[in-house]
N, C-alpha and C positions, 0 to 999 in steps of 0.2 A: 522582575521575575514573579513577584506576587501577583501583579496585574495580569500577566500571561496565564498564570495558573488559575486565577479566578475565571477568566474567559474560557479556559479549557475545561474546567471541571464543574462549572455551574452554567445555567441558562442566562445569567446576567450578561449584558453587553456593556462595553466600556462607556458608551455615551449615556447609558441610563443610570449610572451610579458615580458617586465620588468615593474614592478610597484613600486610606492612609495606613501607614504601618508603624507599629511601635516595637522597637527591639527590646526584648525581655531579658536577654542575657546570653551567655554561651550555651551552645547546644550540647547534646550528649556525646557527640563525636567531635574530634579535633577539627578546627577550621569551619565549624557550623555555628549558627546562632539561632535562637528561638525568636520568632517574630509573630506578633498578633496583627492581623489585618482587620481593619474596621471599614465597614461599608455603609454608605449613606445614600439612599435613593435620591436622585436629582429632583424628582417631582416633589419631594418633601420640603426641600430647602428653596426651590425655585420661586415660590410666591413671596417669601420673605426677602430674597435677594432683589426681586423686582420692585418691592415696596421701598427698599433702601435706595435703589437706583433712582426711582422717581423723586425721592426726597433729596437727591444730590449726594448721597453717601455711597462711597465705594468701599465695600469690605475688603480687607487685606488678608484675612485668615478666618478659618472656622475651626475652633478647637473642640474638644470633647471631654466630658467629665465622667467619673466612674459612677456606678449605679447608686451609690449613697450620696453623690453630690458633694463629697467632702474634698476631693482632690481632682485636679485637672490631669488629663492624660496628654503627655507631650507629643501631640500630633497636629497636623494642619491639613484639612481637607482641600484647601485652596493652594497648597504647595505646587509649584510648577512641575509638570510632568517632564519626563526625559525629552530632550530636544528631538524634533522630528528628523528623520534621516534626510540628508541633502540629496539633491537629484543625482549627483555623481555617485554617492554611496548606494542609492537605489539602483542605478544602472550597474554598478559593480556586483551588487547582490544578485540581480537578475542574470548577469553574465555567469556568475558562479553556479546559479541554479541550472542554467543552460548547459554548462560544462558537466555538472553532475548527472543531468538527464542523458547527455550524450555518452558519458561513460557507462551508465546503466544499460543503454541500448546496445553499446558495443559489447558489454559483457554478455547480454542475452544473445546477440548475434554469434559470439564466440561459442556459446553453449550449443546453439542450434547447429553451427558448423561442425562441432565435434561429434554430435549425434549423427549427422548425415555422413560424416567420414567413417564413423564406426559401422553404420549400416552398409556403406560401400565396401568396407573391408570384409564384412561378413559375407556379402555376395561373392566377392572374389574367392574367399576361403571355401565357400560352398561349392562353387564351380570347380575349383582345383580338387577338392575332396571327391567330388562326383567323378571327374575324369580319371583319377588315380585308382579308385576302388570299385567303380562300376564298369570299368572297361572289360574287353574280352579276356577270358582266362582267369578272372578273379575267382577265388574260392567262394562257394555258395554261402558259407557262414559270414565271410567278410562282406559279400555283396548285400546280404540282409542287414548286417550291422551298419554298413555305409548308407544304405537306403533309409534306414530308420534315423540315422544321424542327420542326413540331409533333410528329411521330412520334418524333423523336430526343429531344425534351424529355420526352415521356411515358415513353419507355423509360428515360431516365436517372432519372426520379423513381421509377419502379416497380421498378427494380433495386436500390434501397437500402432497408434496413430503417429505419423511423422510430425516432428516439431513444427515444420513449415505449415502443415494443415491446421495445427492448433493456433498458430499465429494468424493465419488468414481468417479463421473463424472469429477470433477475438476482434480483429480489425473490422469485420463485417457487422458484428452485433453490437459493438460498443459505440456510443454516440461520440461526436466530436468534442463534447464537453467533459470527457473522461480521459485521464492520462494514466498509463500503466508504467510503474517504476520498478516493480519486482515481479518475477515470474519463476515459479518452481514447479517442476513436474516430477512426481514420484509414483511410478506405476500408473494407475488410472486416476490419480488424484492431482489436480492442478490448483495451485494457490497463487492468487494474483493480488498485488498490493499497489495502491496508487491514490489518486485524488479525483474527485468529480464534483460538479456543481449540484448534482442530485444523485447521490450514491444509492438511494433506495430504489431508483428506477433500473438499476443494473440487474438485480436478481430476476425480474420477469424476462429480461432479454436473454439471460443465460438459460432459463428454463424453456424458452421457445427455440433454442438452438437444437440443431440435429446432432451436434457433437457433444454438448455438455448436458448434465442433469444433476439433480440433487444439489443445487447451488445454495449456499448459505453464507452469512457473514461469519468470518472466523474471529472477529474482534469487534468491539463496539465502534460505531461511527464517531469520528472526532472532527470538530470544526477547527480549521486552522485559524490561529489568532490573526485578526486583521484581514482575513481573506474570506471569500464566499465559498471556498472549496471544502469538501468534506473528505477526510482521510478514510479509506476503506481497505479491508482485506477480505477477499472472497475465496472460499474453498469450494470447488466443484469436482464432480467425477466425470470421466470420459465415458461415453457410451461405447459398448463393444463394437468392434469393427464388423459391419454387416455384410460386406462382400470381400472377404479376403481372397487374395490371389491363390490360385491352385498351386499346391506343392509339386515338386518334380515327381514324375512317375504316376501322377494322379489324373493325367489327361489334360492338364493345363499347360501353361507355358513352361519351357525347359528351364 
């Protein structure tokens, strides 16, 4: 866990350093311990290890002393690391990752389907309201009220980008080396989370889009441990609808 945190929170790479941990005692909370992590650059100790190897000496441990040189710190920089994952375990982890991605895509598809269903229901209610209140013999006040209601409903519908259009634009502008795992739409704000081999290149792609603007990272980029992918979270705004369909009674489609 300490090695993962070191790779996540510092620019140091696992192959460039040797690390060891010293347990200091119980932590402030129950079930936690205080740990000191010691880091030794590989290039510092590599020449000495090479000289020992040429002399036929194979070191079995590298310990560490406190600053005063009075006491040894009970750590070993050559202690074996955790065993590498077996091929079967790696395949299982990849399978779980594929299932997680499939579930995320399924959830997004469900959200888009619900939005499309809501828009379809709004269209049906609009047509029913128009036929009931704008028909022959309707009172003038009721006619004006119904017309205003219908126009408001159409304006609300046509001022929003359909979720399918947003998905199509994301598919078009994002490279094949980027993967979307989260998508949230609130009003004209779209927030996207995922991973990419070069997340910094995504912002210019969003800015060149005819649908998105004001794109920025909503969180710092984070390099996945042991991987070459960067975790990203982008927040962008949707541009206003430029060619809304005409509302009923305004000379457009009924």
